[in-house]
C-alpha positions as a Python dict, from the first residue, in 0.01 Angstrom:
ca = {
    (1, 'M'): (0, 0, 0),
    (2, 'L'): (247, -268, 120),
    (3, 'D'): (441, -427, -157),
    (4, 'F'): (683, -685, -12),
    (5, 'P'): (985, -786, -218),
    (6, 'S'): (980, -1147, -320),
    (7, 'E'): (1310, -1210, -141),
    (8, 'F'): (1156, -1085, 185),
    (9, 'L'): (847, -1309, 146),
    (10, 'W'): (1068, -1607, 67),
    (11, 'S'): (1278, -1530, 370),
    (12, 'L'): (965, -1494, 582),
    (13, 'G'): (845, -1836, 468),
    (14, 'V'): (1178, -1998, 535),
    (15, 'G'): (1197, -1850, 886),
    (16, 'A'): (844, -1988, 955),
    (17, 'I'): (963, -2332, 837),
    (18, 'V'): (1263, -2306, 1079),
    (19, 'I'): (1028, -2223, 1367),
    (20, 'L'): (800, -2517, 1279),
    (21, 'L'): (1088, -2763, 1253),
    (22, 'F'): (1265, -2663, 1583),
    (23, 'S'): (963, -2562, 1802),
    (24, 'Y'): (868, -2930, 1866),
    (25, 'D'): (1203, -3000, 2036),
    (26, 'Q'): (1170, -2669, 2228),
    (27, 'L'): (817, -2757, 2336),
    (28, 'N'): (937, -3095, 2463),
    (29, 'R'): (1165, -2932, 2709),
    (30, 'P'): (1045, -2914, 3072),
    (31, 'S'): (938, -2565, 3167),
    (32, 'Y'): (816, -2646, 3516),
    (33, 'R'): (1046, -2585, 3812),
    (34, 'E'): (1126, -2851, 4062),
    (35, 'A'): (799, -3015, 4154),
    (36, 'Q'): (690, -3088, 4508),
    (37, 'K'): (518, -3413, 4399),
    (38, 'L'): (638, -3696, 4181),
    (39, 'S'): (982, -3532, 4153),
    (40, 'R'): (1166, -3856, 4099),
    (41, 'L'): (934, -3959, 3805),
    (42, 'L'): (942, -3610, 3646),
    (43, 'E'): (1324, -3619, 3631),
    (44, 'L'): (1284, -3920, 3393),
    (45, 'L'): (993, -3773, 3189),
    (46, 'Q'): (967, -3530, 2902),
    (47, 'P'): (647, -3320, 2848),
    (48, 'A'): (552, -3546, 2557),
    (49, 'D'): (546, -3846, 2790),
    (50, 'I'): (285, -3684, 3022),
    (51, 'R'): (11, -3630, 2767),
    (52, 'S'): (-119, -3847, 2479),
    (53, 'A'): (0, -3775, 2120),
    (54, 'S'): (-320, -3606, 2021),
    (55, 'V'): (-312, -3365, 2316),
    (56, 'F'): (58, -3293, 2255),
    (57, 'L'): (-19, -3217, 1889),
    (58, 'R'): (-284, -2968, 1990),
    (59, 'M'): (-37, -2808, 2228),
    (60, 'Y'): (223, -2793, 1953),
    (61, 'L'): (-24, -2613, 1726),
    (62, 'F'): (-115, -2369, 2002),
    (63, 'Y'): (251, -2310, 2089),
    (64, 'T'): (366, -2257, 1726),
    (65, 'A'): (69, -2033, 1647),
    (66, 'L'): (186, -1802, 1921),
    (67, 'L'): (547, -1816, 1811),
    (68, 'L'): (460, -1749, 1442),
    (69, 'G'): (240, -1456, 1539),
    (70, 'I'): (530, -1301, 1732),
    (71, 'Y'): (769, -1386, 1454),
    (72, 'V'): (560, -1221, 1183),
    (73, 'A'): (483, -913, 1394),
    (74, 'T'): (854, -874, 1486),
    (75, 'S'): (964, -914, 1130),
    (76, 'L'): (716, -662, 989),
    (77, 'S'): (749, -405, 1267),
    (78, 'G'): (1127, -446, 1243),
    (79, 'G'): (1096, -353, 880),
    (80, 'L'): (901, -33, 959),
    (81, 'V'): (1167, 70, 1223),
    (82, 'L'): (1457, 2, 983),
    (83, 'G'): (1281, 196, 718),
    (84, 'F'): (1228, 493, 952),
    (85, 'M'): (1592, 479, 1070),
    (86, 'F'): (1720, 477, 708),
    (87, 'T'): (1485, 774, 622),
    (88, 'E'): (1610, 978, 912),
    (89, 'V'): (1976, 917, 821),
    (90, 'V'): (1955, 1007, 446),
    (91, 'S'): (1687, 1279, 459),
    (92, 'D'): (1924, 1556, 551),
    (93, 'G'): (1866, 1797, 267),
    (94, 'V'): (1644, 1548, 87),
    (95, 'P'): (1275, 1548, 84),
    (96, 'I'): (1154, 1284, 316),
    (97, 'P'): (924, 1107, 62),
    (98, 'E'): (1213, 1077, -179),
    (99, 'A'): (1445, 952, 88),
    (100, 'A'): (1182, 705, 209),
    (101, 'E'): (1160, 548, -138),
    (102, 'G'): (1507, 415, -78),
    (103, 'A'): (1405, 287, 265),
    (104, 'V'): (1192, 15, 119),
    (105, 'E'): (1492, -187, 8),
    (106, 'V'): (1647, -147, 358),
    (107, 'A'): (1337, -215, 547),
    (108, 'W'): (1238, -538, 378),
    (109, 'D'): (1586, -688, 409),
    (110, 'A'): (1555, -1065, 354),
    (111, 'R'): (1794, -1128, 636),
    (112, 'V'): (1567, -994, 906),
    (113, 'P'): (1307, -1273, 916),
    (114, 'L'): (1585, -1531, 919),
    (115, 'I'): (1767, -1363, 1204),
    (116, 'V'): (1446, -1328, 1406),
    (117, 'S'): (1357, -1697, 1345),
    (118, 'L'): (1696, -1823, 1446),
    (119, 'M'): (1691, -1612, 1762),
    (120, 'M'): (1343, -1745, 1848),
    (121, 'V'): (1447, -2116, 1827),
    (122, 'G'): (1771, -2052, 2009),
    (123, 'L'): (2012, -2113, 1722),
    (124, 'M'): (2150, -1764, 1731),
    (125, 'P'): (2241, -1580, 2054),
    (126, 'N'): (2036, -1285, 2157),
    (127, 'A'): (2188, -963, 2296),
    (128, 'N'): (2075, -787, 2603),
    (129, 'G'): (1965, -1077, 2815),
    (130, 'M'): (1844, -1323, 2552),
    (131, 'I'): (1507, -1151, 2494),
    (132, 'F'): (1361, -1400, 2256),
    (133, 'N'): (1479, -1700, 2470),
    (134, 'A'): (1302, -1556, 2783),
    (135, 'L'): (990, -1494, 2576),
    (136, 'E'): (994, -1844, 2433),
    (137, 'R'): (1030, -1995, 2783),
    (138, 'R'): (731, -1795, 2895),
    (139, 'I'): (522, -1912, 2606),
    (140, 'R'): (633, -2271, 2658),
    (141, 'L'): (540, -2257, 3022),
    (142, 'L'): (202, -2106, 2931),
    (143, 'A'): (143, -2389, 2673),
    (144, 'H'): (239, -2650, 2929),
    (145, 'R'): (15, -2506, 3195),
    (146, 'F'): (-280, -2474, 2955),
    (147, 'F'): (-250, -2843, 2856),
    (148, 'G'): (-196, -2980, 3201),
    (149, 'I'): (182, -3045, 3208),
    (150, 'P'): (257, -3164, 3470),
    (151, 'D'): (-65, -3080, 3665),
    (152, 'S'): (-272, -3330, 3476),
    (153, 'L'): (-42, -3609, 3596),
    (154, 'F'): (-72, -3487, 3951),
    (155, 'H'): (-453, -3483, 3931),
    (156, 'R'): (-474, -3825, 3780),
    (157, 'C'): (-224, -3969, 4015),
    (158, 'D'): (-399, -3824, 4319),
    (159, 'A'): (-727, -3962, 4191),
    (160, 'L'): (-589, -4315, 4167),
    (161, 'V'): (-417, -4295, 4505),
    (162, 'H'): (-737, -4194, 4676),
    (163, 'A'): (-957, -4432, 4480),
    (164, 'R'): (-1034, -4730, 4707),
    (165, 'L'): (-897, -5069, 4606),
    (166, 'V'): (-1111, -5335, 4775),
    (167, 'E'): (-903, -5638, 4858),
    (168, 'E'): (-1212, -5870, 4849),
    (169, 'S'): (-1270, -5774, 4482),
    (170, 'I'): (-923, -5903, 4376),
    (171, 'D'): (-938, -6228, 4193),
    (172, 'E'): (-799, -6553, 4327),
    (173, 'H'): (-516, -6563, 4074),
    (174, 'T'): (-384, -6225, 4194),
    (175, 'R'): (-418, -6318, 4559),
    (176, 'E'): (-199, -6627, 4512),
    (177, 'A'): (82, -6427, 4342),
    (178, 'P'): (411, -6416, 4539),
    (179, 'A'): (394, -6039, 4569),
    (180, 'M'): (51, -6050, 4736),
    (181, 'V'): (160, -6331, 4970),
    (182, 'R'): (459, -6132, 5084),
    (183, 'M'): (233, -5827, 5126),
    (184, 'H'): (9, -6018, 5364),
    (185, 'A'): (305, -6131, 5571),
    (186, 'W'): (436, -5771, 5589),
    (187, 'T'): (105, -5623, 5693),
    (188, 'A'): (38, -5888, 5952),
    (189, 'A'): (376, -5825, 6111),
    (190, 'A'): (333, -5448, 6095),
    (191, 'E'): (-8, -5461, 6253),
    (192, 'A'): (119, -5672, 6538),
    (193, 'S'): (408, -5433, 6599),
    (194, 'L'): (211, -5106, 6555),
    (195, 'G'): (-80, -5210, 6781),
    (196, 'G'): (-343, -5371, 6567),
    (197, 'A'): (-505, -5338, 6222),
    (198, 'E'): (-720, -5048, 6344),
    (199, 'R'): (-429, -4821, 6410),
    (200, 'F'): (-397, -4539, 6165),
    (201, 'E'): (-31, -4610, 6087),
    (202, 'A'): (-107, -4976, 6016),
    (203, 'A'): (-396, -4891, 5792),
    (204, 'Q'): (-184, -4640, 5595),
    (205, 'L'): (90, -4892, 5545),
    (206, 'R'): (-160, -5171, 5446),
    (207, 'G'): (-329, -4947, 5187),
    (208, 'A'): (5, -4842, 5025),
    (209, 'L'): (140, -5200, 5016),
    (210, 'L'): (-185, -5339, 4878),
    (211, 'K'): (-179, -5100, 4580),
    (212, 'L'): (192, -5154, 4534),
    (213, 'S'): (156, -5525, 4533),
    (214, 'A'): (-142, -5519, 4297),
    (215, 'F'): (54, -5296, 4064),
    (216, 'S'): (343, -5538, 4075),
    (217, 'V'): (123, -5833, 3982),
    (218, 'W'): (-107, -5662, 3727),
    (219, 'V'): (151, -5437, 3552),
    (220, 'L'): (511, -5520, 3625),
    (221, 'D'): (478, -5903, 3624),
    (222, 'G'): (196, -5902, 3355),
    (223, 'D'): (233, -5875, 2982),
    (224, 'G'): (-124, -5789, 2855),
    (225, 'W'): (-154, -5422, 2955),
    (226, 'P'): (-18, -5183, 2845),
    (227, 'S'): (115, -5275, 2505),
    (228, 'H'): (484, -5355, 2447),
    (229, 'V'): (546, -5022, 2263),
    (230, 'V'): (410, -4820, 2553),
    (231, 'R'): (606, -5020, 2814),
    (232, 'M'): (935, -4980, 2618),
    (233, 'R'): (875, -4605, 2612),
    (234, 'F'): (862, -4598, 2991),
    (235, 'S'): (1114, -4878, 3060),
    (236, 'R'): (1328, -4646, 3261),
    (237, 'L'): (1048, -4570, 3498),
    (238, 'E'): (961, -4939, 3527),
    (239, 'D'): (1320, -5025, 3600),
    (240, 'D'): (1345, -4759, 3865),
    (241, 'L'): (1019, -4876, 4029),
    (242, 'R'): (1132, -5238, 4026),
    (243, 'Y'): (1455, -5142, 4199),
    (244, 'R'): (1276, -4936, 4461),
    (245, 'I'): (1018, -5201, 4531),
    (246, 'T'): (1287, -5463, 4563),
    (247, 'E'): (1479, -5248, 4806),
    (248, 'L'): (1166, -5181, 5016),
    (249, 'G'): (1073, -5546, 5001),
    (250, 'N'): (1413, -5651, 5130),
    (251, 'T'): (1386, -5407, 5423),
    (252, 'L'): (1032, -5527, 5508),
    (253, 'D'): (1153, -5888, 5491),
    (254, 'I'): (1420, -5823, 5736),
    (255, 'L'): (1172, -5651, 5975),
    (256, 'C'): (922, -5933, 5924),
    (257, 'T'): (1187, -6207, 5998),
    (258, 'A'): (1327, -6019, 6298),
    (259, 'Q'): (990, -5984, 6448),
    (260, 'Q'): (898, -6344, 6398),
    (261, 'A'): (1231, -6448, 6547),
    (262, 'L'): (1171, -6222, 6844),
    (263, 'D'): (827, -6370, 6898),
    (264, 'A'): (935, -6731, 6874),
    (265, 'D'): (999, -6924, 7197),
    (266, 'D'): (1351, -7027, 7088),
    (267, 'G'): (1440, -6690, 6932),
    (268, 'D'): (1781, -6548, 6998),
    (269, 'P'): (1753, -6170, 7070),
    (270, 'H'): (2138, -6128, 7012),
    (271, 'H'): (2093, -6270, 6660),
    (272, 'V'): (1795, -6040, 6592),
    (273, 'A'): (2003, -5741, 6709),
    (274, 'V'): (2284, -5826, 6470),
    (275, 'M'): (2026, -5875, 6193),
    (276, 'L'): (1897, -5523, 6260),
    (277, 'G'): (2244, -5372, 6285),
    (278, 'I'): (2223, -5309, 6660),
    (279, 'D'): (2508, -5378, 6902),
    (280, 'P'): (2363, -5612, 7169),
    (281, 'S'): (2646, -5554, 7421),
    (282, 'N'): (2508, -5211, 7523),
    (283, 'S'): (2157, -5333, 7629),
    (284, 'G'): (2236, -5501, 7959),
    (285, 'S'): (1985, -5780, 8036),
    (286, 'V'): (1809, -5995, 7781),
    (287, 'D'): (1474, -5837, 7872),
    (288, 'A'): (1611, -5489, 7813),
    (289, 'L'): (1750, -5598, 7479),
    (290, 'V'): (1416, -5746, 7381),
    (291, 'S'): (1237, -5429, 7483),
    (292, 'R'): (1486, -5228, 7286),
    (293, 'L'): (1444, -5441, 6975),
    (294, 'R'): (1069, -5417, 6988),
    (295, 'V'): (1081, -5037, 7005),
    (296, 'H'): (1331, -5035, 6718),
    (297, 'I'): (1119, -5267, 6501),
    (298, 'R'): (805, -5058, 6571),
    (299, 'D'): (989, -4743, 6480),
    (300, 'R'): (1118, -4907, 6156),
    (301, 'W'): (761, -5009, 6057),
    (302, 'A'): (643, -4656, 6117),
    (303, 'W'): (936, -4528, 5912),
    (304, 'A'): (845, -4764, 5624),
    (305, 'I'): (505, -4596, 5585),
    (306, 'E'): (635, -4287, 5396),
    (307, 'P'): (864, -4471, 5143),
    (308, 'A'): (583, -4727, 5080),
    (309, 'R'): (334, -4447, 5016),
    (310, 'E'): (587, -4260, 4793),
    (311, 'I'): (655, -4568, 4582),
    (312, 'S'): (288, -4650, 4567),
    (313, 'R'): (215, -4297, 4449),
    (314, 'D'): (481, -4321, 4178),
    (315, 'A'): (337, -4660, 4074),
    (316, 'C'): (-11, -4498, 4046),
    (317, 'A'): (134, -4221, 3837),
    (318, 'L'): (302, -4471, 3598),
    (319, 'M'): (-40, -4652, 3560),
    (320, 'M'): (-203, -4323, 3470),
    (321, 'L'): (72, -4253, 3220),
    (322, 'Y'): (11, -4595, 3066),
    (323, 'L'): (-361, -4513, 3050),
    (324, 'E'): (-290, -4173, 2889),
    (325, 'Q'): (-76, -4326, 2610),
    (326, 'E'): (-279, -4646, 2575),
    (327, 'Q'): (-627, -4474, 2580),
    (328, 'A'): (-787, -4811, 2674),
    (329, 'L'): (-853, -4999, 2991),
    (330, 'P'): (-713, -5350, 3037),
    (331, 'D'): (-940, -5638, 2949),
    (332, 'D'): (-932, -6018, 2889),
    (333, 'E'): (-632, -6060, 3120),
    (334, 'P'): (-605, -6218, 3464),
    (335, 'G'): (-689, -5945, 3717),
    (336, 'S'): (-817, -5701, 3445),
    (337, 'V'): (-1162, -5666, 3599),
    (338, 'P'): (-1055, -5535, 3941),
    (339, 'L'): (-778, -5326, 3780),
    (340, 'A'): (-1021, -5161, 3536),
    (341, 'A'): (-1268, -5102, 3820),
    (342, 'W'): (-1000, -4930, 4026),
    (343, 'I'): (-898, -4706, 3733),
    (344, 'R'): (-1266, -4621, 3655),
    (345, 'A'): (-1319, -4526, 4024),
    (346, 'A'): (-1019, -4295, 4001),
    (347, 'R'): (-1138, -4136, 3674),
    (348, 'R'): (-1472, -4054, 3836),
    (349, 'N'): (-1284, -3861, 4106),
    (350, 'I'): (-1078, -3647, 3867),
    (351, 'Q'): (-1202, -3290, 3877),
    (352, 'A'): (-1316, -3154, 3541),
    (353, 'N'): (-1049, -2885, 3530),
    (354, 'S'): (-927, -2967, 3189),
    (355, 'R'): (-1202, -2772, 3004),
    (356, 'E'): (-1054, -2435, 3086),
    (357, 'L'): (-853, -2424, 2767),
    (358, 'D'): (-1148, -2552, 2562),
    (359, 'I'): (-1365, -2275, 2689),
    (360, 'I'): (-1108, -1992, 2661),
    (361, 'V'): (-1020, -2097, 2306),
    (362, 'G'): (-1378, -2137, 2214),
    (363, 'A'): (-1450, -1792, 2348),
    (364, 'G'): (-1153, -1646, 2161),
    (365, 'V'): (-1254, -1809, 1834),
    (366, 'A'): (-1616, -1680, 1883),
    (367, 'V'): (-1483, -1328, 1946),
    (368, 'V'): (-1253, -1321, 1633),
    (369, 'L'): (-1520, -1473, 1409),
    (370, 'T'): (-1779, -1230, 1540),
    (371, 'M'): (-1542, -929, 1478),
    (372, 'M'): (-1481, -1057, 1119),
    (373, 'I'): (-1856, -1077, 1063),
    (374, 'G'): (-1900, -739, 1220),
    (375, 'G'): (-1632, -584, 1009),
    (376, 'A'): (-1775, -729, 687),
    (377, 'G'): (-2128, -619, 789),
    (378, 'A'): (-2001, -266, 863),
    (379, 'R'): (-1836, -259, 514),
    (380, 'L'): (-2153, -372, 347),
    (381, 'I'): (-2376, -128, 539),
    (382, 'G'): (-2138, 158, 476),
    (383, 'W'): (-2003, 219, 826),
    (384, 'A'): (-1647, 110, 737),
    (385, 'S'): (-1413, 249, 483),
    (386, 'Q'): (-1512, 171, 127),
    (387, 'E'): (-1155, 166, -3),
    (388, 'Y'): (-1120, -197, 107),
    (389, 'T'): (-1298, -505, 1),
    (390, 'V'): (-1523, -698, 237),
    (391, 'L'): (-1260, -972, 287),
    (392, 'E'): (-992, -706, 364),
    (393, 'V'): (-1208, -540, 614),
    (394, 'A'): (-1292, -873, 781),
    (395, 'L'): (-917, -966, 802),
    (396, 'Q'): (-827, -625, 942),
    (397, 'Y'): (-1088, -654, 1211),
    (398, 'A'): (-964, -1005, 1292),
    (399, 'L'): (-606, -866, 1314),
    (400, 'M'): (-707, -583, 1545),
    (401, 'T'): (-910, -826, 1762),
    (402, 'C'): (-611, -1063, 1805),
    (403, 'A'): (-389, -775, 1887),
    (404, 'T'): (-646, -645, 2142),
    (405, 'Y'): (-722, -957, 2335),
    (406, 'I'): (-464, -1229, 2288),
    (407, 'P'): (-157, -1068, 2447),
    (408, 'A'): (-345, -925, 2751),
    (409, 'M'): (-533, -1251, 2811),
    (410, 'L'): (-228, -1467, 2784),
    (411, 'L'): (-41, -1230, 3022),
    (412, 'A'): (-316, -1238, 3284),
    (413, 'V'): (-346, -1612, 3279),
    (414, 'S'): (31, -1651, 3292),
    (415, 'I'): (58, -1419, 3594),
    (416, 'R'): (-218, -1607, 3766),
    (417, 'G'): (-41, -1943, 3693),
    (418, 'S'): (296, -1813, 3815),
    (419, 'L'): (147, -1684, 4143),
    (420, 'R'): (-43, -2005, 4195),
    (421, 'D'): (268, -2205, 4158),
    (422, 'R'): (433, -2003, 4433),
    (423, 'G'): (125, -2022, 4657),
    (424, 'E'): (64, -1648, 4631),
    (425, 'W'): (-276, -1664, 4449),
    (426, 'P'): (-556, -1730, 4713),
    (427, 'P'): (-891, -1874, 4613),
    (428, 'L'): (-1163, -1645, 4487),
    (429, 'Y'): (-1387, -1662, 4795),
    (430, 'S'): (-1111, -1622, 5053),
    (431, 'D'): (-1041, -1305, 5242),
    (432, 'D'): (-766, -1134, 5038),
    (433, 'P'): (-705, -767, 5106),
    (434, 'E'): (-462, -744, 4814),
    (435, 'R'): (-707, -885, 4548),
    (436, 'I'): (-806, -542, 4416),
    (437, 'A'): (-448, -422, 4395),
    (438, 'R'): (-338, -751, 4225),
    (439, 'H'): (-618, -734, 3967),
    (440, 'T'): (-542, -367, 3901),
    (441, 'G'): (-176, -453, 3848),
    (442, 'I'): (-279, -715, 3592),
    (443, 'L'): (-510, -461, 3424),
    (444, 'V'): (-224, -204, 3395),
    (445, 'R'): (30, -456, 3280),
    (446, 'G'): (-215, -609, 3031),
    (447, 'A'): (-290, -267, 2880),
    (448, 'L'): (81, -186, 2850),
    (449, 'V'): (139, -519, 2676),
    (450, 'A'): (-154, -496, 2442),
    (451, 'L'): (-83, -136, 2347),
    (452, 'P'): (224, -195, 2122),
    (453, 'F'): (44, -488, 1949),
    (454, 'V'): (-255, -269, 1880),
    (455, 'I'): (-44, 9, 1745),
    (456, 'V'): (156, -219, 1521),
    (457, 'A'): (-167, -385, 1392),
    (458, 'R'): (-310, -42, 1314),
    (459, 'L'): (4, 60, 1122),
    (460, 'M'): (-17, -263, 926),
    (461, 'C'): (-378, -191, 841),
    (462, 'I'): (-292, 166, 727),
    (463, 'A'): (5, 37, 524),
    (464, 'A'): (-226, -195, 347),
    (465, 'S'): (-437, 94, 225),
    (466, 'P'): (-430, 151, -159),
    (467, 'D'): (-371, 531, -100),
    (468, 'V'): (-86, 492, 155),
    (469, 'G'): (260, 372, 64),
    (470, 'F'): (525, 229, 285),
    (471, 'E'): (730, 544, 232),
    (472, 'D'): (448, 744, 388),
    (473, 'I'): (470, 541, 710),
    (474, 'A'): (855, 526, 711),
    (475, 'G'): (873, 900, 673),
    (476, 'R'): (655, 983, 965),
    (477, 'L'): (656, 668, 1178),
    (478, 'P'): (666, 849, 1527),
    (479, 'E'): (378, 1081, 1439),
    (480, 'M'): (165, 798, 1304),
    (481, 'A'): (247, 573, 1606),
    (482, 'L'): (148, 863, 1836),
    (483, 'E'): (-172, 912, 1648),
    (484, 'A'): (-241, 544, 1665),
    (485, 'L'): (-187, 553, 2035),
    (486, 'Q'): (-432, 836, 2083),
    (487, 'I'): (-699, 660, 1878),
    (488, 'E'): (-655, 295, 1978),
    (489, 'W'): (-579, 312, 2355),
    (490, 'P'): (-941, 202, 2452),
    (491, 'R'): (-875, -126, 2264),
    (492, 'A'): (-575, -198, 2490),
    (493, 'L'): (-780, -109, 2799),
    (494, 'I'): (-1062, -340, 2692),
    (495, 'G'): (-819, -622, 2616),
    (496, 'A'): (-662, -585, 2961),
    (497, 'L'): (-1005, -580, 3126),
    (498, 'Q'): (-1087, -899, 2943),
    (499, 'G'): (-777, -1053, 3084),
    (500, 'V'): (-886, -967, 3439),
    (501, 'L'): (-1231, -1109, 3369),
    (502, 'T'): (-1069, -1423, 3246),
    (503, 'V'): (-875, -1485, 3560),
    (504, 'V'): (-1172, -1408, 3771),
    (505, 'A'): (-1376, -1660, 3568),
    (506, 'L'): (-1091, -1920, 3609),
    (507, 'D'): (-1093, -1857, 3987),
    (508, 'A'): (-1467, -1902, 3990),
    (509, 'A'): (-1433, -2224, 3794),
    (510, 'A'): (-1164, -2359, 4037),
    (511, 'A'): (-1386, -2267, 4340),
    (512, 'S'): (-1716, -2402, 4218),
    (513, 'G'): (-1613, -2652, 3946),
    (514, 'L'): (-1660, -2606, 3575),
    (515, 'D'): (-2001, -2755, 3586),
    (516, 'G'): (-2112, -2483, 3831),
    (517, 'K'): (-2110, -2103, 3829),
    (518, 'G'): (-1750, -2080, 3733),
    (519, 'G'): (-1798, -2280, 3421),
    (520, 'R'): (-2086, -2055, 3315),
    (521, 'W'): (-1858, -1752, 3366),
    (522, 'L'): (-1602, -1893, 3135),
    (523, 'E'): (-1854, -1989, 2867),
    (524, 'R'): (-2008, -1636, 2872),
    (525, 'L'): (-1680, -1448, 2823),
    (526, 'P'): (-1784, -1359, 2461),
    (527, 'V'): (-2107, -1201, 2594),
    (528, 'V'): (-1904, -995, 2845),
    (529, 'H'): (-1673, -890, 2565),
    (530, 'G'): (-1962, -795, 2349),
    (531, 'T'): (-2125, -594, 2623),
    (532, 'L'): (-1801, -403, 2683),
    (533, 'F'): (-1757, -325, 2317),
    (534, 'L'): (-2117, -220, 2287),
    (535, 'L'): (-2085, 22, 2577),
    (536, 'L'): (-1768, 165, 2435),
    (537, 'G'): (-1940, 223, 2102),
    (538, 'L'): (-2253, 376, 2253),
    (539, 'G'): (-2045, 607, 2474),
    (540, 'A'): (-1832, 721, 2180),
    (541, 'A'): (-2141, 781, 1976),
    (542, 'A'): (-2301, 988, 2251),
    (543, 'H'): (-1995, 1212, 2299),
    (544, 'A'): (-1871, 1238, 1947),
    (545, 'S'): (-2124, 1110, 1706),
    (546, 'D'): (-1953, 1269, 1408),
    (547, 'V'): (-1603, 1151, 1483),
    (548, 'T'): (-1458, 833, 1337),
    (549, 'V'): (-1264, 634, 1590),
    (550, 'G'): (-980, 518, 1377),
    (551, 'T'): (-1110, 327, 1080),
    (552, 'I'): (-1418, 220, 1278),
    (553, 'S'): (-1709, 455, 1347),
    (554, 'P'): (-1895, 440, 1688),
    (555, 'A'): (-2194, 299, 1522),
    (556, 'S'): (-1976, 20, 1379),
    (557, 'I'): (-1838, -54, 1719),
    (558, 'A'): (-2190, -76, 1864),
    (559, 'Y'): (-2291, -298, 1573),
    (560, 'Q'): (-1993, -533, 1636),
    (561, 'G'): (-2075, -540, 2012),
    (562, 'A'): (-2426, -650, 1946),
    (563, 'L'): (-2304, -920, 1710),
    (564, 'V'): (-2047, -1037, 1964),
    (565, 'A'): (-2303, -1054, 2240),
    (566, 'L'): (-2544, -1245, 2011),
    (567, 'I'): (-2289, -1497, 1880),
    (568, 'G'): (-2133, -1522, 2232),
    (569, 'A'): (-2472, -1624, 2370),
    (570, 'A'): (-2497, -1894, 2104),
    (571, 'T'): (-2141, -2008, 2185),
    (572, 'S'): (-2233, -2034, 2553),
    (573, 'L'): (-2535, -2241, 2466),
    (574, 'V'): (-2323, -2479, 2255),
    (575, 'L'): (-2060, -2510, 2528),
    (576, 'A'): (-2322, -2573, 2794),
    (577, 'R'): (-2484, -2851, 2582),
    (578, 'S'): (-2141, -3018, 2522),
    (579, 'R'): (-2010, -3036, 2880),
    (580, 'N'): (-1904, -3395, 2826),
    (581, 'I'): (-1704, -3311, 2520),
    (582, 'G'): (-1361, -3171, 2580),
    (583, 'V'): (-1065, -3100, 2361),
    (584, 'V'): (-823, -3157, 2644),
    (585, 'T'): (-901, -3477, 2845),
}
């Protein structure tokens, strides 16, 4: 039975506190590579700025839970390895059990958890390629991707950009603002130069300038929404946008003035050329100069479309950031009605892709709770070892379940996200000849990743037995690890298979929407898990009905599978009835 020294436990607790204290700053570091969209804004933002405080808190809990799990597992398994190494060194001529008794003091060295925790938060260098730092970056990237950083900003911004802002719905107070008056002058001159309001280029420029001018009046020049605290938080973004809007406005004013001067009866083409930075002496006749100036002005209006759309897109992103932090639409202010209507139209267009994490976490919780119930039931019925209490059996089953499914599932989702970022993960219903090979690779890698977690978890369960001491494990660690591998490899395979099913369900959700078939796939992951476990148990019982698979008999496995399928079905029903309730919004 494991009997940890008090110094080791205190060190383990202090290391956990170190991780909790420093993990917030680590989580708030960008993990995403250079983005193709909103790159200028993202340079000025931290991850905590993209999501609300409540969402970031949930992400922090998710992130720290993964770090603490790895920290505890590393500290405990490190103790087993140190104990075995000490036993091998001193056992020459000494019986291994007696030598292993001295390994306890070496194995549970109080310095080990502190060293591991300092390495994980980056306060102590790692040898051999910064192993813990690379692992932390991967977990941080996974947490950011799960909670929509920065993808949620892209989705919300795109929704607001594509939402139609009807000019006729804008109130009279906003229409009379200087920014809107200038916008009308710009669009009129652009339409005249580009060939009419019905031209595609003119419509693009008008739409971008309308939203940009409305943003200037409602947000930059207003003081009602958002609150002063939120605006101060994003003051750098506001200042940057003000500068860019001013620069664009000065350019458009020059074009507008030049075109008006060129159209006037008493206009001087040479003066217009100087205004536009063109040498008039190389144009020959006056008519040739006028023709050259009109072509130049038209090209400049066409050029202005892209910067106007880019600034308008960044302005829409800033508005959605305000809404994320403020969690309330503007009201009781001039122009608040059309502004709120515009934002509501955008929110209706946002795809419901934020429930992926809700459903995956819900499925995971259902699986773990079901396994705990199955383990406790197996103990009460007599199918599990009677040397443990009901609570101990339930906790062991929960530990084995987490080791089986969490590493493989997180790896599969992480691989899918990385390939999608590089554009190498095609949609589910597309022709992809490499899909089977890719999923097979995920299955193999997931099994290899889950296997050491399952082995360590099994050794921890054995070490917790009243009849087994630490010296027993330290004395024959390789043999016990090999025995655990022979017994528990089906768990690793099932965990990897669950990871493949998860990415397939996520692809189905992305293809059909979470309210369609894909969402039902995700909601029924516990049922799929239960069915797999049930088949494994029945198969084991058919081929070796008198052989105990580890500490779990085949009948117990089948019993757990039935419970998982039953509670999974109930979980699916609850999730289906609560489609409008999401943890991540």
